[in-house]
C-alpha positions in Angstrom: 180.7 100.7 101.9 178.1 102.1 104.1 178.8 104.6 106.6 177.0 107.4 108.9 178.1 110.7 108.4 177.5 114.3 109.2 177.3 117.1 106.6 180.2 119.6 106.8 179.7 121.8 103.7 177.7 121.8 100.4 180.1 122.9 97.7 177.5 122.7 95.1 174.3 121.1 94.4 175.8 117.4 93.8 178.9 117.8 95.8 179.3 117.9 99.8 182.1 117.6 102.5 180.9 114.9 105.0 182.8 113.6 108.2 182.5 109.9 108.3 181.4 108.6 111.8 184.8 107.3 112.4 185.7 110.9 114.3 188.5 111.7 112.3 187.8 111.1 108.7 186.5 113.7 106.3 185.6 112.9 102.4 184.4 115.0 99.4 181.3 113.1 97.9 179.9 113.6 94.6 176.5 112.4 94.6 175.8 109.3 92.4 173.9 109.3 89.1 173.3 113.4 88.9 174.8 116.6 87.7 173.9 119.9 88.7 175.4 123.1 87.3 178.8 124.1 88.8 179.5 127.1 90.7 182.2 129.8 89.7 181.0 129.6 86.0 181.6 132.7 84.0 178.0 132.4 82.5 175.8 134.5 84.9 172.6 132.3 84.0 174.5 129.1 84.8 176.0 130.6 87.9 172.4 131.4 89.1 171.1 127.7 88.6 174.3 126.5 90.5 173.4 128.4 93.4 169.7 127.7 93.3 170.7 124.0 93.1 172.8 124.1 96.1 170.3 126.3 98.2 167.9 123.8 97.6 170.2 120.8 98.6 171.2 122.4 101.8 167.7 123.5 102.4 166.6 119.8 102.3 169.7 118.4 103.9 171.4 121.3 106.0 175.0 121.1 107.3 175.3 119.3 110.5 172.4 117.0 109.3 173.1 113.1 109.7 173.4 111.0 106.6 173.9 107.7 105.6 176.7 107.5 102.9 177.0 104.3 100.4 179.9 104.0 98.1 182.1 101.3 96.6 185.7 100.6 96.8 188.1 102.8 94.8 184.6 104.4 93.5 186.4 108.1 92.8 185.6 110.4 89.7 188.7 112.6 88.1 188.4 115.1 91.0 189.0 112.4 93.7 185.7 112.6 95.1 183.9 109.7 96.0 180.9 108.7 93.8 178.3 108.1 96.5 174.5 107.1 97.3 173.6 109.8 100.0 170.3 109.3 102.2 168.7 111.9 104.4 165.8 111.0 106.3 165.6 107.8 104.1 165.3 109.7 101.2 168.0 109.7 98.5 169.7 113.1 97.7 170.1 112.4 94.2 166.5 111.3 93.7 165.4 114.3 95.6 167.2 116.8 93.5 166.1 115.3 90.3 162.4 115.3 91.6 162.9 119.1 92.4 164.2 119.9 88.9 167.7 121.1 89.7 169.6 117.9 88.7 169.8 116.0 85.7 170.6 112.5 85.3 174.3 112.3 84.7 175.4 110.0 81.8 179.0 108.8 81.6 
């Protein structure tokens, strides 16, 4: 499924809330194929890396940005987030964050 959406909030470097362009549906999305450090980590070094990853994502694709979300039916993770390929200005966010060195390829 492909939807136009607006970024509402970045949770961390690989998770964001979007409002799907139906005017009433909000969804939490996990960027496909990547992993970034989690916020609220008790290890200070990892917490700094998590904040940096989110800052890089947010600077490139700010809140209120219009994005394209591509997901598959019933493609949710254990936290009920949709696993999605998200593009902004025709650039895939997962690829961008890997290129910037703040995300690693996620292996199931």
